[in-house]
C-alpha positions as CSV (number, residue, x, y, z in Angstrom):
1,M,-21.8,71.0,-77.8
2,I,-19.7,73.7,-76.1
3,Y,-18.1,73.2,-72.7
4,I,-16.9,76.1,-70.6
5,L,-14.2,75.0,-68.1
6,I,-13.8,77.1,-65.0
7,P,-10.3,76.9,-63.5
8,V,-9.8,74.1,-61.0
9,L,-10.3,75.2,-57.4
10,L,-7.7,73.5,-55.1
11,C,-8.7,73.0,-51.5
12,A,-6.9,71.7,-48.5
13,I,-8.9,68.5,-48.6
14,G,-8.8,67.8,-52.3
15,A,-9.4,69.2,-55.7
16,A,-12.7,70.4,-57.2
17,L,-13.6,70.9,-60.8
18,V,-16.5,73.2,-61.6
19,I,-18.2,72.7,-64.9
20,T,-21.0,74.9,-66.3
21,G,-23.2,74.3,-69.2
22,C,-22.5,70.6,-69.1
23,E,-25.2,67.9,-69.6
24,D,-22.7,65.1,-69.6
25,L,-21.0,64.5,-66.2
26,A,-18.7,61.8,-67.6
27,L,-16.0,64.5,-68.1
28,L,-16.2,65.4,-64.3
29,Q,-16.0,61.7,-63.3
30,E,-13.1,61.1,-65.6
31,F,-11.2,64.1,-64.2
32,R,-11.7,63.0,-60.6
33,Q,-10.5,59.5,-61.5
34,R,-7.3,61.1,-62.9
35,V,-6.5,63.6,-60.1
36,G,-8.3,62.0,-57.1
37,G,-11.5,63.1,-55.5
38,Y,-13.4,63.6,-52.3
39,V,-13.8,60.9,-49.6
40,T,-17.2,59.2,-49.8
41,G,-17.0,56.7,-47.0
42,V,-14.8,54.6,-44.7
43,S,-15.0,51.0,-43.4
44,L,-12.9,49.2,-40.8
45,N,-11.6,45.7,-41.2
46,K,-13.3,44.6,-38.0
47,N,-16.4,45.9,-36.3
48,S,-16.0,43.8,-33.2
49,M,-13.0,42.0,-31.5
50,A,-11.9,40.6,-28.2
51,I,-8.4,41.2,-26.8
52,Y,-6.7,40.6,-23.5
53,I,-5.3,43.1,-21.0
54,G,-1.8,44.0,-22.1
55,S,-2.2,42.6,-25.6
56,A,-2.7,44.7,-28.8
57,E,-4.4,44.3,-32.2
58,Q,-4.2,46.4,-35.3
59,L,-7.3,48.0,-36.9
60,A,-7.2,49.0,-40.5
61,A,-9.5,51.5,-42.3
62,V,-10.5,51.3,-46.0
63,V,-11.3,54.8,-47.4
64,E,-13.5,55.2,-50.4
65,P,-12.8,55.9,-53.2
66,V,-9.4,54.1,-53.2
67,N,-7.8,57.1,-55.0
68,A,-9.2,59.8,-52.7
69,M,-6.7,62.6,-52.3
70,D,-6.8,62.6,-48.5
71,T,-7.1,59.2,-46.9
72,S,-6.0,60.2,-43.4
73,I,-7.8,58.8,-40.4
74,T,-8.2,60.0,-36.8
75,W,-8.6,57.2,-34.2
76,T,-10.4,57.6,-30.9
77,S,-11.6,55.5,-28.0
78,D,-14.7,56.2,-26.0
79,N,-13.1,54.5,-23.0
80,D,-9.3,55.0,-22.8
81,G,-9.3,53.3,-19.4
82,V,-10.4,50.1,-21.0
83,A,-8.8,50.2,-24.5
84,S,-6.5,52.8,-26.0
85,V,-5.7,53.4,-29.7
86,D,-2.8,55.1,-31.3
87,S,-2.5,57.2,-34.4
88,S,-2.0,54.0,-36.6
89,G,-5.1,52.2,-35.3
90,L,-3.2,49.9,-32.9
91,V,-5.6,49.0,-30.1
92,T,-4.2,48.0,-26.7
93,G,-6.2,46.4,-23.8
94,I,-5.9,48.3,-20.6
95,A,-8.5,47.0,-18.2
96,E,-11.4,44.6,-18.3
97,G,-14.5,46.0,-19.9
98,A,-15.9,47.3,-23.3
99,A,-14.9,50.3,-25.5
100,A,-15.8,51.6,-28.9
101,I,-12.9,52.5,-31.2
102,T,-13.8,54.9,-34.0
103,G,-12.0,55.8,-37.2
104,T,-12.9,59.2,-38.6
105,T,-11.8,60.5,-42.1
106,T,-10.2,63.9,-42.1
107,D,-12.0,64.6,-45.4
108,G,-15.7,64.6,-44.9
109,G,-15.8,63.2,-41.3
110,F,-17.0,59.8,-42.3
111,T,-16.8,57.2,-39.4
112,D,-16.9,53.5,-38.7
113,T,-16.6,51.8,-35.3
114,C,-15.2,48.6,-33.8
115,E,-16.7,47.3,-30.5
116,V,-13.8,46.0,-28.4
117,L,-14.2,43.6,-25.4
118,V,-11.1,43.5,-23.2
119,Q,-10.7,40.4,-21.0
120,K,-8.3,39.3,-18.3
121,I,-5.6,36.8,-19.4
122,W,-6.1,35.0,-16.0
123,T,-9.0,34.2,-13.8
124,A,-8.8,32.5,-10.4
125,S,-11.7,30.4,-9.2
126,Q,-11.7,29.4,-5.5
127,S,-13.7,26.6,-3.9
128,G,-13.6,26.6,-0.1
129,S,-11.1,28.3,2.2
130,A,-7.4,27.9,2.7
131,G,-8.0,26.7,6.2
132,T,-10.1,23.7,5.0
133,A,-8.2,20.7,3.8
134,G,-8.8,19.9,0.1
135,S,-10.2,23.3,-0.8
136,S,-8.8,24.5,-4.1
137,V,-8.0,27.5,-6.4
138,T,-8.0,27.0,-10.1
139,Y,-6.0,29.5,-12.2
140,T,-6.9,29.6,-15.9
141,N,-5.0,31.4,-18.6
142,H,-7.6,32.2,-21.3
143,Q,-5.1,33.6,-23.8
144,N,-3.0,30.4,-24.1
145,N,-5.5,27.9,-22.9
146,F,-3.9,26.3,-19.9
147,S,-4.6,26.1,-16.2
148,F,-3.3,24.8,-12.9
149,K,-4.8,24.1,-9.5
150,L,-3.6,24.6,-5.9
151,K,-5.0,22.7,-2.9
152,A,-5.3,23.9,0.6
153,C,-3.1,22.5,3.4
154,P,-4.2,23.9,6.8
155,G,-1.5,24.6,9.3
156,A,-0.7,21.9,11.8
157,A,1.9,20.4,14.1
158,F,3.1,17.1,12.8
159,P,5.6,14.3,13.5
160,T,8.9,14.0,11.6
161,G,11.6,11.5,11.0
162,E,11.6,8.0,9.5
163,Y,10.3,6.5,12.7
164,D,8.3,9.5,13.7
165,S,10.4,10.4,16.7
166,G,11.2,13.9,15.6
167,G,9.3,17.1,16.0
168,P,6.6,17.9,16.2
169,E,7.2,20.6,13.6
170,T,4.6,23.3,13.1
171,V,3.7,24.8,9.7
172,N,1.2,27.6,8.9
173,T,-1.6,27.2,6.3
174,F,-0.5,27.3,2.7
175,W,-1.7,26.4,-0.8
176,I,0.2,23.6,-2.6
177,G,0.3,22.6,-6.2
178,E,-2.1,19.8,-7.0
179,T,0.5,18.2,-9.2
180,E,4.1,18.4,-10.0
181,V,4.8,21.2,-12.6
182,T,4.0,19.8,-16.0
183,Y,6.0,20.6,-19.1
184,E,3.0,22.4,-20.5
185,L,2.9,24.8,-17.6
186,W,6.7,25.2,-17.3
187,Y,7.0,25.9,-21.0
188,S,4.0,28.4,-21.2
189,V,5.4,30.5,-18.3
190,K,9.0,30.3,-19.5
191,E,8.0,31.4,-23.0
192,W,6.1,34.4,-21.7
193,S,8.9,35.4,-19.3
194,E,11.6,35.2,-22.0
195,N,9.7,36.9,-24.8
196,S,6.9,39.1,-23.3
197,A,8.0,40.1,-19.8
198,V,9.7,43.4,-19.3
199,P,12.3,42.9,-18.1
200,A,12.8,39.5,-19.6
201,Y,13.9,36.4,-17.7
202,T,17.0,34.3,-18.3
203,F,17.0,30.6,-17.3
204,A,19.9,28.2,-17.0
205,N,18.0,25.3,-18.6
206,D,15.2,25.0,-21.1
207,G,13.6,22.0,-19.4
208,R,12.6,18.6,-20.7
209,E,9.2,17.0,-21.3
210,G,9.3,14.1,-18.9
211,N,12.5,12.1,-18.7
212,D,12.9,11.5,-22.5
213,G,11.7,14.6,-24.3
214,I,13.7,17.1,-26.2
215,E,14.9,20.0,-24.1
216,G,13.2,23.3,-24.9
217,A,11.0,21.7,-27.6
218,N,7.4,22.7,-28.2
219,P,5.0,20.7,-26.0
220,T,3.7,17.4,-27.5
221,G,1.1,14.9,-26.5
222,A,3.3,14.1,-23.4
223,D,3.1,17.7,-22.1
224,Q,1.3,16.5,-18.9
225,E,4.4,14.7,-17.8
226,P,6.5,16.6,-15.2
227,V,9.2,19.0,-16.4
228,T,12.7,17.7,-15.7
229,R,16.3,18.7,-16.4
230,I,16.0,22.0,-14.6
231,N,17.9,23.1,-11.6
232,W,16.8,24.7,-8.3
233,R,17.7,28.2,-9.5
234,D,15.5,27.8,-12.6
235,E,12.6,26.8,-10.5
236,M,13.1,29.7,-8.0
237,I,12.9,32.4,-10.7
238,W,10.2,30.5,-12.5
239,C,8.0,31.1,-9.5
240,N,8.7,34.8,-9.8
241,A,7.9,34.6,-13.5
242,L,4.6,32.9,-12.9
243,T,3.7,35.6,-10.4
244,E,4.5,38.4,-12.8
245,Y,2.7,36.6,-15.7
246,Y,-0.4,36.4,-13.5
247,N,0.0,40.1,-12.6
248,A,0.0,41.0,-16.3
249,S,-3.8,41.2,-16.3
250,N,-5.0,40.7,-12.7
251,D,-6.2,43.0,-10.0
252,P,-5.1,43.0,-7.3
253,D,-1.5,41.8,-8.1
254,L,0.4,39.2,-6.3
255,S,3.8,40.0,-4.8
256,C,7.0,38.2,-5.9
257,V,8.8,36.3,-3.2
258,Y,12.5,36.3,-4.3
259,F,14.4,39.6,-4.8
260,T,17.8,41.0,-5.6
261,D,17.5,43.8,-3.1
262,S,16.6,44.2,0.6
263,E,13.9,46.8,-0.4
264,Y,12.1,44.1,-2.4
265,T,11.9,46.3,-5.5
266,I,13.7,44.1,-8.1
267,P,12.6,40.5,-8.4
268,I,15.4,38.1,-9.3
269,R,15.0,37.2,-13.0
270,D,18.3,35.7,-14.1
271,V,20.1,32.6,-13.2
272,N,22.8,30.3,-14.6
273,D,24.3,26.8,-14.0
274,S,27.6,27.9,-12.6
275,P,29.0,25.3,-10.1
276,I,30.1,28.2,-7.9
277,I,27.5,28.7,-5.2
278,T,27.1,32.3,-4.1
279,W,25.8,31.9,-0.6
280,G,27.0,32.6,3.0
281,P,25.3,32.5,6.4
282,G,23.9,35.8,7.6
283,P,24.2,39.2,5.8
284,G,27.0,39.4,3.3
285,S,28.1,40.3,-0.2
286,N,26.2,37.5,-1.8
287,D,22.8,38.7,-0.6
288,G,20.4,39.0,-3.5
289,S,22.3,36.5,-5.6
290,Q,20.9,33.4,-7.4
291,D,21.7,31.2,-4.4
292,D,20.9,33.7,-1.7
293,P,17.9,35.8,-2.8
294,Y,16.2,38.2,-0.5
295,I,12.9,36.6,0.6
296,K,9.8,38.7,1.1
297,A,8.3,36.6,3.9
298,D,4.8,38.0,3.6
299,A,4.6,38.0,-0.2
300,N,1.6,36.1,-1.6
301,G,3.2,35.2,-4.9
302,F,4.1,31.8,-6.1
303,R,7.2,30.1,-4.4
304,L,8.9,26.9,-3.7
305,L,7.7,24.7,-0.8
306,T,9.8,24.5,2.3
307,A,10.9,21.0,3.4
308,N,8.5,21.1,6.3
309,E,5.6,22.2,4.2
310,W,6.3,19.4,1.8
311,E,6.4,16.8,4.6
312,L,3.1,18.1,6.2
313,A,1.3,17.9,2.8
314,A,2.8,14.4,2.1
315,R,1.8,13.1,5.5
316,W,-1.7,14.6,5.8
317,R,-4.4,11.9,6.1
318,D,-8.1,12.1,6.9
319,D,-8.4,8.7,8.5
320,D,-6.3,6.6,10.9
321,V,-5.0,4.0,8.4
322,N,-1.2,3.6,8.7
323,T,-0.9,6.7,10.8
324,V,1.3,7.9,13.7
325,E,-0.1,7.3,17.1
326,G,-1.0,10.3,19.2
327,Y,-2.4,12.4,16.3
328,T,-6.0,12.7,15.3
329,S,-8.0,14.7,12.9
330,P,-5.8,15.2,11.0
331,W,-3.9,12.0,11.2
332,F,-0.4,11.7,9.6
333,T,1.0,8.9,7.5
334,K,3.9,7.1,9.0
335,G,7.3,8.3,8.0
336,N,8.4,4.9,6.6
337,S,5.6,5.0,4.0
338,A,4.7,6.7,0.7
339,S,2.3,9.6,0.8
340,G,-1.2,8.3,1.1
341,A,-0.1,4.6,1.2
342,T,-2.0,2.1,3.4
343,T,1.2,0.3,4.7
344,Y,4.9,0.8,5.0
345,F,7.3,0.9,2.0
346,N,8.6,-2.7,2.2
347,D,5.7,-4.6,3.7
348,S,6.0,-8.0,2.1
349,T,4.1,-9.9,4.8
350,G,1.8,-11.4,2.1
351,G,4.7,-12.6,0.0
352,A,6.1,-11.5,-3.3
353,G,6.2,-7.9,-2.1
354,E,2.5,-7.8,-1.0
355,P,0.8,-5.8,0.4
356,G,3.4,-3.1,0.2
357,K,3.8,-3.5,-3.5
358,S,0.2,-2.8,-4.2
359,A,-0.1,0.0,-1.6
360,N,2.8,1.8,-3.2
361,A,1.7,1.2,-6.8
362,A,-1.7,2.8,-5.9
363,V,-0.2,6.1,-5.1
364,A,3.3,6.3,-6.7
365,V,5.2,5.8,-10.0
366,Y,8.5,4.1,-8.9
367,G,11.1,1.6,-10.2
368,D,11.8,-1.2,-7.7
369,Y,10.0,-2.9,-4.8
370,W,11.1,-5.3,-2.0
371,D,9.7,-8.8,-2.5
372,G,10.9,-10.0,0.9
373,D,14.3,-11.2,-0.3
374,S,15.5,-8.8,-2.9
375,W,14.7,-5.6,-4.9
376,E,12.7,-6.3,-8.0
377,P,11.8,-4.0,-10.9
378,T,8.2,-2.9,-11.4
379,G,8.8,-2.4,-15.2
380,V,8.5,1.4,-14.9
381,D,11.2,3.0,-17.0
382,S,10.0,6.6,-17.4
383,T,8.0,9.5,-16.0
384,A,4.2,9.3,-16.3
385,E,1.6,11.9,-16.8
386,V,0.6,13.6,-13.5
387,K,-2.5,12.3,-11.8
388,T,-2.2,8.7,-13.1
389,K,-2.1,7.5,-9.4
390,A,-4.4,8.1,-6.5
391,A,-4.2,11.5,-4.7
392,N,-3.5,11.7,-1.0
393,S,-6.1,13.0,1.5
394,L,-5.4,16.6,0.5
395,G,-6.2,15.8,-3.1
396,V,-2.5,16.2,-4.1
397,Y,-0.9,13.8,-6.6
398,D,2.5,12.2,-6.9
399,M,3.9,13.5,-3.6
400,S,5.8,10.2,-3.7
401,G,7.2,9.0,-7.0
402,N,7.2,10.2,-10.6
403,V,9.9,12.8,-10.0
404,Q,11.8,14.0,-7.0
405,E,10.9,17.5,-5.9
406,W,13.1,20.4,-5.0
407,C,12.3,22.3,-1.8
408,F,13.6,25.8,-1.0
409,D,15.7,24.8,2.0
410,W,19.4,24.0,2.2
411,Y,19.9,20.4,3.4
412,P,20.6,20.5,7.1
413,G,24.3,20.3,7.7
414,D,24.9,20.9,4.0
415,E,24.2,24.6,3.9
416,G,25.8,26.4,1.0
417,S,26.2,23.1,-0.9
418,G,23.0,21.1,-1.3
419,R,19.3,22.0,-1.5
420,V,16.6,19.5,-0.3
421,L,15.0,16.9,-2.6
422,R,12.0,14.9,-1.5
423,G,9.6,12.2,-2.6
424,G,11.4,9.6,-4.7
425,S,10.9,9.1,-8.4
426,W,10.2,6.7,-11.3
427,F,13.9,5.8,-11.3
428,L,14.2,4.9,-7.6
429,S,12.8,2.2,-5.2
430,T,10.0,2.2,-2.7
431,F,12.6,3.0,0.0
432,D,12.9,6.5,-1.5
433,L,9.2,7.1,-1.5
434,E,9.1,7.5,2.3
435,V,7.6,10.8,3.3
436,S,10.2,11.3,6.1
437,L,13.3,11.1,3.8
438,M,15.1,14.0,2.1
439,Y,18.2,14.2,0.1
440,S,20.8,16.8,-0.8
441,F,21.6,17.9,-4.3
442,Y,23.5,20.8,-5.9
443,P,21.3,23.8,-6.8
444,Y,23.0,24.2,-10.2
445,F,22.4,20.6,-11.4
446,G,19.3,19.0,-12.9
447,Y,18.4,15.4,-13.8
448,D,15.7,13.5,-15.6
449,D,14.0,12.3,-12.5
450,I,14.0,15.7,-10.7
451,G,11.2,18.3,-11.0
452,F,9.2,20.4,-8.5
453,R,5.9,21.8,-7.4
454,F,5.1,25.2,-5.9
455,S,3.0,26.9,-3.4
456,R,1.8,30.3,-2.0
457,I,0.5,31.7,1.3
458,P,-3.1,32.6,1.6
459,D,-4.2,36.2,0.9
């Protein structure tokens, strides 16, 4: 048998061997195996995938045969406004919707396609209006599988003071956190803001799961207990972080509340636990600092409650049990009582601390009660999961007890030194559960019975 071998023809896309007078193609196949041949097909590692706005996932192409001389791929998207793809096959979610990502071989133009569904990280589901007491908005993070709920508190004029002789004070409508901020929620937002946000955030404290968790540790089965061991500054920038996290895949965006500049262009993202408080009354050199941020009053992002907002939400009641005279629909819980309680904090008229003991225990996690002669322990020695006690009339839990809650305000008469704490805690007595009381505490200090909840104004 005689073979006549024609010189190899080199091409830009490979090598070709032309053989004439050949009945046995094995020689051709053997040659191509040695020097590499033409592309015969391509397949992607995925033909469908779901990603979130702002996230990215790598596609890979397998070119056949494995020893083809030119394995290069061109990547294209049929909807760059929904999902883009770079020259390496990295797909990035841009907007909610669907797109087809195609890999095409340079040699031969073979193709394979991946159908991409881009989803929002967050969705918000509202029931009722902000002006209707008890309406709610549930925010769900689908990427990391957590959620939180805000309840509506309509604006009202309400009494203040322990014996309700102060005020009335007037507060506009706002949304308030259904619960104190849990460790799960704190940790999820903090992790994103430190590792994914651009620019990143810097906190003074890592936070603790309840009163006895490990600071900064991954959440455990106790992650529904309130976060503690964080200072006022941490909570203030955390509200900005939650706002920016929500904006990472939502349209329209929310606006941050706390800024470093008077033009409201740079949200404050960094705090520390320095005992030096950088604040002064009126305009000054400290404006925009961690203790004196510029406040965008009409911003609809997440923020700390004011002391008056806190008290209105704590006092709100939809019946006339244990309420202040002269107010109807809504009624307001007396200032010497826990939020939602049916009698005052030290009512021991029934003996052995009753009925006050039971009334307080129904709505609050706390340490000591008055039995008529002395303060006695309840046996509570730690934080509890949120929502273990009854909600008040707004559907808000733990306004009294579990952990004390930071408010934005400086304590009256203690400006530049102490921020307001309200609500009492697991560590304290029924006296501290009273909705009229507030305490002063340094904004750079945290403790294991201090947490917070947050709010925002209606759109």
